[in-house]
C-alpha positions as CSV (number, residue, x, y, z in Angstrom):
1,M,116.8,86.8,62.0
2,G,118.2,83.9,64.0
3,V,117.2,83.1,67.6
4,L,119.8,83.1,70.4
5,Y,119.1,80.6,73.2
6,I,120.7,81.3,76.6
7,H,120.2,78.3,78.9
8,T,119.7,80.1,82.2
9,P,116.6,79.7,84.5
10,I,115.8,83.5,84.5
11,F,116.0,83.6,80.6
12,N,113.6,80.6,80.3
13,I,111.1,82.3,82.6
14,L,111.3,85.6,80.6
15,I,110.8,83.6,77.4
16,L,107.7,82.0,78.9
17,L,106.4,85.4,79.9
18,A,107.0,86.7,76.4
19,E,105.1,83.9,74.8
20,L,102.0,84.7,76.9
21,V,101.7,88.2,75.6
22,D,98.7,88.9,73.3
23,H,97.7,91.8,71.1
24,K,94.8,93.3,73.1
25,E,94.5,97.0,72.8
26,N,94.4,98.5,76.3
27,T,95.7,101.2,78.6
28,M,96.7,99.1,81.6
29,G,97.0,95.5,80.5
30,K,99.5,93.7,78.3
31,V,101.8,95.4,75.9
32,R,100.6,95.6,72.3
33,E,103.5,97.6,70.7
34,V,107.1,98.4,71.3
35,L,108.7,101.6,70.0
36,F,112.5,101.9,69.8
37,G,115.2,103.9,68.2
38,K,118.5,102.3,67.4
39,V,119.1,98.7,68.2
40,D,121.8,98.4,70.9
41,L,122.6,96.3,73.9
42,D,120.5,98.5,76.2
43,T,117.4,98.2,73.9
44,I,117.7,94.4,73.5
45,T,118.3,93.9,77.3
46,T,115.3,96.0,78.2
47,A,113.1,93.9,75.9
48,L,114.5,90.8,77.5
49,V,113.9,91.9,81.1
50,L,110.3,92.9,80.3
51,G,109.7,89.6,78.5
52,L,108.9,91.3,75.2
53,N,109.1,89.0,72.1
54,P,109.2,90.5,68.6
55,D,107.6,87.3,67.3
56,K,104.5,88.1,69.4
57,I,104.4,91.9,69.6
58,L,104.8,94.6,67.0
59,F,108.2,96.2,67.3
60,K,108.4,99.6,65.5
61,C,111.6,101.5,64.8
62,L,111.4,105.3,65.0
63,K,113.7,107.9,63.5
64,G,113.1,110.4,66.3
65,S,111.1,110.6,69.5
66,A,107.7,109.0,70.1
67,K,104.6,111.1,70.0
68,S,103.2,112.5,73.3
69,S,100.1,110.3,72.9
70,Q,102.3,107.2,72.5
71,L,104.4,108.0,75.5
72,Q,101.2,108.3,77.6
73,D,99.8,105.0,76.4
74,K,100.7,102.3,78.9
75,S,100.1,99.5,76.3
76,V,103.0,100.9,74.2
77,V,106.5,100.4,75.5
78,A,108.9,103.1,74.5
79,I,112.6,102.2,74.7
80,E,115.0,105.1,74.3
81,V,112.6,107.2,72.2
82,G,111.5,109.7,74.9
83,G,109.7,109.8,78.2
84,S,112.8,109.8,80.4
85,G,112.0,108.8,84.0
86,R,108.4,108.0,83.2
87,T,108.6,104.3,83.7
88,T,105.0,104.1,85.2
89,E,103.9,104.9,81.6
90,N,106.1,102.2,80.2
91,N,108.8,104.6,78.9
92,F,112.4,103.5,79.4
93,D,114.9,106.2,78.5
94,H,117.6,108.1,80.3
95,H,118.3,110.7,77.6
96,P,116.8,114.1,78.2
97,S,114.1,115.2,75.8
98,P,112.9,118.7,75.0
99,G,110.5,119.9,77.8
100,E,111.1,116.9,80.0
101,H,112.4,117.4,83.6
102,R,112.2,113.9,85.0
103,V,115.6,112.6,83.8
104,T,117.2,109.4,85.2
105,N,120.8,108.3,85.2
106,L,119.8,104.7,84.9
107,S,119.9,103.0,81.5
108,A,116.7,101.7,80.0
109,C,117.4,98.1,80.9
110,A,118.2,99.1,84.5
111,Q,114.9,100.9,84.8
112,A,113.1,97.8,83.6
113,L,115.1,95.6,86.0
114,E,114.0,97.8,88.9
115,R,110.4,97.0,88.0
116,L,111.1,93.3,87.9
117,A,113.1,93.6,91.1
118,R,110.0,95.1,92.9
119,L,107.9,92.2,91.7
120,V,110.5,89.7,93.0
121,R,110.8,91.6,96.3
122,Y,107.0,91.4,96.8
123,V,107.1,87.6,96.3
124,D,110.2,87.2,98.4
125,E,108.7,89.1,101.4
126,L,105.4,87.2,101.1
127,D,107.1,83.9,100.9
128,R,109.3,84.5,103.9
129,G,106.6,86.2,105.9
130,I,108.5,89.4,106.3
131,F,105.4,91.5,106.4
132,L,101.9,90.7,107.6
133,E,99.1,89.8,105.2
134,K,97.2,93.0,106.1
135,H,100.1,95.0,104.8
136,I,100.1,93.1,101.5
137,E,96.4,93.8,101.0
138,S,96.6,97.5,102.1
139,G,96.3,98.6,98.5
140,G,92.8,97.1,98.2
141,F,91.2,93.9,97.0
142,P,92.4,91.9,95.1
143,S,96.1,92.0,95.8
144,L,98.5,90.1,93.6
145,S,98.6,87.3,96.3
146,Q,94.8,87.1,96.3
147,L,94.6,87.1,92.5
148,V,97.0,84.2,92.3
149,S,95.2,82.4,95.2
150,G,91.9,82.7,93.3
151,M,93.6,81.2,90.2
152,L,94.8,78.3,92.2
153,L,91.3,77.7,93.5
154,C,89.9,77.7,89.9
155,V,92.6,75.8,88.0
156,P,93.2,72.1,89.2
157,S,96.0,71.1,86.8
158,P,99.5,71.9,88.0
159,Q,100.6,72.5,84.4
160,Q,97.8,75.0,83.8
161,R,98.5,76.7,87.1
162,V,102.0,77.4,85.9
163,T,100.8,78.8,82.6
164,K,98.0,80.9,84.2
165,G,100.4,82.1,86.9
166,L,103.0,83.2,84.4
167,E,100.2,85.0,82.5
168,I,99.3,87.0,85.6
169,L,102.9,87.9,86.4
170,S,103.6,88.9,82.8
171,T,100.6,91.2,82.9
172,V,101.8,92.7,86.2
173,L,105.3,93.2,84.8
174,Q,104.4,94.7,81.5
175,S,101.5,96.8,82.7
176,G,103.7,98.6,85.3
177,I,101.1,98.1,88.0
178,D,102.6,98.1,91.5
179,P,102.8,94.5,92.8
180,Y,102.2,95.9,96.3
181,G,99.0,97.6,95.2
182,C,95.5,96.6,94.0
183,M,95.2,94.4,90.8
184,E,91.7,95.8,89.9
185,D,93.0,97.7,86.8
186,I,94.5,94.6,85.1
187,L,91.7,92.0,85.8
188,D,90.1,92.4,82.4
189,H,93.5,91.8,80.8
190,V,94.0,88.5,82.6
191,D,92.1,85.6,81.1
192,G,89.8,84.5,84.0
193,G,90.8,87.4,86.2
194,R,87.3,88.3,87.3
195,L,86.4,84.7,88.0
196,Y,89.6,84.3,90.1
197,T,88.7,87.4,92.1
198,K,85.1,86.2,92.7
199,T,86.3,82.7,93.7
200,K,88.8,84.1,96.1
201,R,86.3,86.4,97.7
202,D,83.8,83.6,98.1
203,H,86.5,81.4,99.5
204,D,87.5,84.0,102.1
205,R,83.9,84.5,103.1
206,L,83.6,80.8,103.8
207,F,86.9,80.8,105.6
208,E,85.7,83.6,107.9
209,Q,82.4,81.8,108.5
210,V,84.1,78.6,109.4
211,V,86.6,80.3,111.8
212,R,83.7,82.3,113.4
213,N,81.6,79.1,113.9
214,S,84.4,76.9,115.2
215,Q,84.9,75.9,118.9
216,W,88.4,75.7,120.4
217,H,89.7,73.2,122.9
218,T,93.1,72.1,124.3
219,T,93.9,68.4,124.0
220,A,95.5,66.2,126.6
221,T,99.0,66.9,125.1
222,G,98.3,70.7,124.7
223,L,97.3,70.8,121.0
224,R,94.9,73.5,119.8
225,L,91.9,71.6,118.6
226,A,89.3,73.3,116.4
227,V,85.8,71.8,116.0
228,V,83.3,72.9,113.4
229,E,80.2,71.8,111.6
230,T,80.1,72.9,108.0
231,T,79.4,71.7,104.4
232,W,82.6,73.4,103.1
233,V,85.2,70.8,102.2
234,G,88.1,73.3,102.7
235,A,87.4,73.7,106.4
236,P,90.4,71.7,107.7
237,G,92.9,73.9,105.8
238,A,91.0,77.1,106.9
239,L,91.3,76.1,110.5
240,Y,95.0,75.2,110.1
241,G,95.5,78.7,108.7
242,H,93.9,80.1,111.8
243,G,96.3,78.3,114.1
244,A,94.6,74.9,114.7
245,Q,97.0,72.0,115.3
246,A,94.2,69.4,115.2
247,V,90.6,69.5,113.8
248,V,87.3,67.8,113.9
249,V,85.0,68.7,111.1
250,C,81.4,67.4,110.7
251,N,79.9,67.8,107.3
252,P,76.2,67.0,107.6
253,E,75.7,67.0,103.8
254,M,78.8,65.5,102.3
255,R,78.0,64.7,98.7
256,K,78.3,61.1,97.7
257,R,80.9,60.0,95.1
258,S,78.1,59.0,92.8
259,G,76.9,62.6,92.9
260,K,73.5,61.5,94.1
261,G,72.6,62.2,97.6
262,T,74.5,63.3,100.7
263,Y,75.6,61.8,104.0
264,K,76.9,62.8,107.5
265,K,80.7,62.7,107.4
266,F,83.3,63.3,110.1
267,T,86.9,64.2,109.4
268,I,89.6,64.2,112.1
269,A,93.2,65.4,111.4
270,V,96.4,66.9,112.8
271,N,98.5,69.5,111.0
272,G,101.7,67.5,110.5
273,S,103.9,70.5,110.2
274,E,102.6,72.1,113.5
275,V,102.5,69.2,115.9
276,P,105.3,67.2,117.7
277,E,106.8,64.4,115.6
278,G,104.9,61.2,115.9
279,T,101.5,62.9,116.7
280,I,98.8,61.0,114.8
281,V,95.1,60.4,114.9
282,T,95.4,56.6,114.6
283,P,94.6,55.9,118.3
284,A,91.4,58.0,118.0
285,L,90.5,56.2,114.7
286,E,90.9,52.8,116.3
287,E,88.7,53.7,119.2
288,L,86.1,55.2,117.0
289,N,86.1,52.2,114.8
290,T,85.1,50.1,117.8
291,L,82.1,52.3,118.2
292,E,81.2,52.4,114.5
293,S,82.7,50.1,111.9
294,G,84.3,51.8,108.9
295,W,86.4,54.5,110.4
296,G,89.9,54.8,108.8
297,G,92.4,56.8,106.9
298,P,95.8,56.8,105.1
299,S,98.7,55.0,106.7
300,Q,100.6,58.2,107.6
301,G,98.0,58.7,110.3
302,T,97.6,62.4,110.1
303,I,94.0,62.3,108.8
304,G,91.0,60.0,108.9
305,G,87.3,59.9,108.9
306,S,84.0,58.1,109.3
307,P,82.6,55.5,106.9
308,V,82.5,56.7,103.3
309,G,79.1,57.0,101.6
310,T,76.9,56.3,104.7
311,D,75.7,58.5,107.6
312,S,77.8,58.3,110.7
313,S,75.7,57.4,113.8
314,L,78.2,59.0,116.3
315,S,77.6,62.3,117.9
316,L,80.0,65.3,117.5
317,E,80.7,65.1,121.3
318,T,81.8,61.5,121.0
319,V,84.2,62.2,118.2
320,V,85.6,65.3,119.9
321,G,86.0,63.3,123.1
322,E,88.4,60.9,121.4
323,M,90.4,63.6,119.8
324,M,90.8,65.3,123.1
325,K,92.9,62.4,124.2
326,I,95.7,63.0,121.7
């Protein structure tokens, strides 16, 4: 059988999703088998929308309806072989079957598209900030957003992040789990899912600790300045996420690049996307450099710090005093 290539972005994404499917036997994770009756446009389009690839998953043609046990198994997709209206069980069919009362007027592919649309709607609302984070997480930890965030914290390579991210989304789509709900039921079917969840929880715990321990000031130009002492390298971003426009972070145990030993390190920065154009830390860096040689930072001027690899001799109060002038 030949392969038809359609050069559209959505088709390419669906093909990537299909290529990430494995053969794990499960009741909530990825699809392991596809049952279908006749091959028609509706059947083929349903498989396309769900990212199901016959080169990766067993496709089995049935002469009649699927067995009751097969229709109840979420790891088996049934396309037009029974289970009308039971899309949460991975059954896509609009033909009435004996004894079934949940009949839908939508074709199988339209039912599948509604599932994909709900996933896209979740991402769209999250991306545009239409609903608050607390509403996203109302279904319980971890939400889809938290699961993906945990993956991003664990996987440094951009290429691997795309691959792992598509694996998560393919599992969500093919399992039928509600993207607005809790992802607990699919964690064991996502490679690294448990690690992603633990990493995200630990990250959030540190985030809360940093925010709780920070002190807040208003600079001479009205910027919200957050000051904290912590060993967590993600502190500036956490404070930005809590509304800080400028930060002073003192890490008393910054690990040396050699991996041997630690030193006292200051970081000063402004959130470039949240401050008036032209606001930089360069004036503070220049003044601090007169007090202690070695202060500096990138040329864009939005971040800088104390000397690398050696303890800063300055006090937190001194550094904060200079940042208060901006």
